[in-house]
N, C-alpha and C positions, 0 to 999 in steps of 0.2 A: 274692536271699534269698527263699526260699520259706517261707511260714508256714502252709500248709494241707495238709501231709502227714498221714498217719495216725500214731497213737502209736507204731506199730512202727518207723516211720522216725524218725530223729533230726530233730525239728522245729527249724528254724532260725528263731527268733523275735527280734524286737527285745527288748533287755534288759528294759525296763519291762513288756512283755506277758509275757515269759517268767516274770518274778517273780510277776505277778498270777495267771497261769494255774497256776503251780506251787503257790501258796498255796491254790488251790481244789481241787487234786488232779489237775491236768492236764486234757486234753481229756475223758477219761472221767469225771473228777470233775465237770466242768461238765455233761456229759450226764446224770449221775446226779441233779444238783440240779434239773433241769428237770422239770415235770409230765409224767406219762405221756400217751400219745396220746389216751386216752379223756377225760382231764381237759381237754386242749387242744381236743378236738372240742367239748366242752360249752361251753367259753369262747368258741370260735368261733361256735357257734350263738347264744349270748347276744348277742355283739357284732353278728352279722348281724341278729338280731331288733331290736336297738336302733338300727340304722343307717338307719331310715326315719321320716320325720316323722309319717306316718299311724299307724304302730305306736307311736311315742312318745306320740302324742295318745291312743290307745286305752289304753295302759298308765297314763298319768297320770289319765285319767278313771276307770279301775278302781281307782286308788289312793284315790279319794274315796269310792266306793261300788260295790257289785255292780251290774251292768247287763245288760240283755238286748240282743240284736243290733239290734233296731229303734232303740234309743237310740244305740248305738255307731255305727250307720250314719249317723245324722244328725250326730253329733259329728264323725266322720271325713270326712263328705261324700264317700262312695264308693258304688259299686254293690254289690249283694249278693255278686257273685262276688269282687270285690276285698276286701270285708270278710272273707269266708270265708278267702281266701288269707292276709290279714294275721293273722287270729285263729289260724289253723293254725300259722303261723311262731312266734307268741308262745307258743302251747301247746307246740310242739315244743321250745322253749327253756326250758320249765318256768317261764315268767314269769307265765302266767295259767292258769286251769283253768275247766272248764265243768261244770255239773251240771243235770240235768233237774228241773224243778219243775212237775209236771203236763204241760201242753202247751208249757211255756216252757223255753228254755235260758237259764240265767243264767251269766254270766261273772264271775269274781272274780280278784283278784290273788293270787299265791302269796307265800310268805315271800321266795323268791328275787326275785320281781318287786318286792316292797316294798323289799327291800334295794337293788336297782338304782335305784329311784326316789330313795331316800334319798341314794345316792351321787351322784346328779345335782345335789343341793342346789338344787332348784327350789322356789320359793315359789308356791303357788297363789294367784291373785288373789282 
């Protein structure tokens, strides 16, 4: 019993699966309900950015206040190059942003980053 043929082929499915797939519009109906590749790439970048304890620490610190790299470096306890790497991943995921203030670079959390922190349901001590 094959269940993974294309729609052009008559798909032989277990009855319960056949009913549920049919209600959704078949294989093509399921595919249409999924987010587009661009959206999935954005979600993937976000999850990648949130998958490291150093980046989580940085994001949580920025959820409290805007900070400069020297403070973030101490909080995260990483080298300059590692901090730069982690900040770039968070920026690429649109979770944080940076702005120049004279000779300083100031990092802040974005709305998307704030939403991610809220969804974590973490209480700051």
